[in-house]
Structure formats: C-alpha cells, structure tokens
C-alpha positions as CSV (number, residue, x, y, z in Angstrom):
1,M,-15.7,15.0,-2.7
2,L,-16.0,13.6,-6.2
3,I,-13.7,10.9,-7.5
4,G,-11.7,13.4,-9.6
5,E,-11.0,15.5,-6.6
6,L,-9.9,12.5,-4.5
7,A,-7.7,11.3,-7.3
8,K,-6.1,14.8,-7.6
9,K,-5.5,15.1,-3.8
10,T,-4.0,11.6,-3.5
11,G,-2.1,11.5,-6.8
12,L,-3.8,8.2,-7.7
13,T,-5.8,7.5,-10.8
14,K,-9.6,7.2,-10.8
15,D,-9.3,3.6,-11.8
16,T,-7.1,2.9,-8.7
17,I,-9.7,4.6,-6.5
18,R,-12.5,2.6,-8.1
19,F,-10.4,-0.6,-7.5
20,Y,-10.0,0.3,-3.9
21,E,-13.7,0.8,-3.5
22,K,-14.5,-2.5,-5.2
23,R,-12.1,-4.2,-2.8
24,G,-13.9,-2.6,0.2
25,L,-11.0,-0.5,1.2
26,I,-12.8,2.8,0.8
27,E,-16.5,3.7,0.3
28,S,-18.5,6.3,-1.3
29,Q,-22.1,7.5,-1.3
30,E,-24.1,7.9,-4.5
31,R,-25.1,11.5,-5.2
32,Q,-27.7,12.3,-7.8
33,A,-27.2,15.4,-9.9
34,G,-29.9,15.6,-12.5
35,M,-29.8,12.5,-14.6
36,R,-26.3,11.5,-13.5
37,T,-25.2,9.6,-10.4
38,Y,-21.8,10.5,-8.9
39,M,-19.6,8.8,-6.3
40,D,-19.2,11.1,-3.4
41,F,-16.3,10.4,-1.0
42,S,-16.2,11.8,2.5
43,P,-13.0,13.6,3.8
44,E,-12.2,10.5,5.9
45,M,-11.6,8.5,2.7
46,L,-8.7,10.8,1.9
47,D,-7.1,9.6,5.2
48,R,-7.9,6.0,4.3
49,V,-6.3,6.3,0.9
50,A,-3.2,7.8,2.5
51,M,-3.1,4.8,4.9
52,I,-3.4,2.4,2.0
53,V,-0.6,4.1,0.1
54,Q,1.6,4.2,3.1
55,G,0.8,0.5,4.0
56,K,1.6,-0.6,0.5
57,S,5.0,1.2,0.6
58,L,5.7,-0.7,3.8
59,G,5.0,-4.0,2.1
60,F,1.4,-4.7,3.2
61,T,-0.9,-6.3,0.7
62,L,-4.3,-4.7,0.1
63,S,-6.0,-7.6,1.9
64,E,-3.8,-7.0,4.9
65,M,-4.5,-3.3,4.7
66,K,-8.3,-3.9,4.6
67,H,-8.1,-6.2,7.6
68,L,-6.0,-3.7,9.6
69,M,-8.2,-0.7,8.8
70,D,-11.3,-2.6,9.6
71,T,-10.2,-3.9,12.9
72,W,-7.1,-2.1,14.2
73,G,-8.6,1.3,15.1
74,N,-11.9,0.0,16.7
75,M,-10.1,-2.1,19.3
76,E,-11.5,-5.4,18.0
77,M,-8.0,-6.6,17.3
78,P,-6.3,-8.1,20.4
79,I,-2.8,-6.8,21.2
80,A,-1.3,-10.2,20.6
81,E,-2.7,-10.2,17.0
82,K,-1.3,-6.7,16.4
83,L,2.1,-7.8,17.6
84,K,1.9,-10.9,15.4
85,I,1.2,-8.8,12.3
86,I,4.0,-6.4,13.1
87,D,6.5,-9.2,13.8
88,S,5.5,-11.1,10.7
89,K,6.1,-8.0,8.6
90,L,9.4,-7.3,10.3
91,D,10.4,-10.9,9.5
92,E,9.5,-10.4,5.8
93,I,11.5,-7.2,5.6
94,T,14.5,-8.9,7.2
95,D,14.3,-11.7,4.6
96,K,14.0,-9.2,1.8
97,M,17.0,-7.3,3.1
98,K,19.1,-10.5,3.2
99,Q,18.0,-11.3,-0.4
100,L,18.9,-7.8,-1.5
101,E,22.3,-8.1,0.2
102,Q,23.0,-11.3,-1.7
103,I,22.1,-9.7,-5.0
104,K,24.3,-6.7,-4.1
105,N,27.2,-9.0,-3.3
106,Y,26.7,-10.9,-6.6
107,L,26.6,-7.8,-8.7
108,T,29.6,-6.2,-6.9
109,T,31.6,-9.4,-7.6
110,K,30.5,-9.4,-11.3
111,R,31.3,-5.6,-11.6
112,N,34.8,-6.2,-10.1
113,K,35.4,-9.0,-12.5
114,V,34.4,-6.8,-15.5
115,I,36.7,-4.0,-14.3
116,Q,39.6,-6.5,-13.7
117,A,39.0,-8.1,-17.2
118,S,39.1,-4.6,-18.8
119,K,42.5,-3.9,-17.3
120,N,44.0,-7.1,-18.9
C-alpha cells in the first residue's frame, strides 16, 4: 500500500510515517511507476504501526518500541529481559501515578481554598 493509504488506515500523517521509517520502525519497498518512485508498504506495516501507536500510549519511547519489535517476537530476547522491561515500565507508571496524585491533592486544596474564600 502507498503511504497515503497507510496514513488513512492508521490515522497518522504521512510525515509521521516517514519519521517512523527513518527511525527504522517500519520499512517500505520502492516501487517504480513511470518516472516516479513510490514507497510501498506491506500489510504487515499496518500491524507494526498499530503496535507503535499502542506502545506510545502505554508510555514506551520509540527507541524502546524499536528494540521490542526487533527482538521480542523472534525469541531473541530472554524471558528475564522481557520481565525487566515490563517491570521497569510498571515502576515508571507507578511513579507517574504518585506524581499525578500529588498534583490532584494540591489542586483540590487550592480549589477548596478558593471556594472557602468566595464564601467570606
């Protein structure tokens, strides 16, 4: 499929897809059509892009996603390393949750003070 079709199916921009390709996250084959050369993406790249988007939403960096996609599925990565990656991400999420809880508490206190002040 051409880059425009991949962009449409994934909801990403062509620039984002080009960026992912430059980073080695996805790949295309050049296809010649007359005087023009097009980037042709296999259907598997649609799945890879979906994995990238999902991974980013879970807090993984693009570098982490590349490493995971390159090694996770082909059994090169030992179980201990897989667990280490998962545990590390869980620790990061726990830390972020604590930070968000602190911000929430701070804002709740400020909100209550504003309400209290408005009653006086």
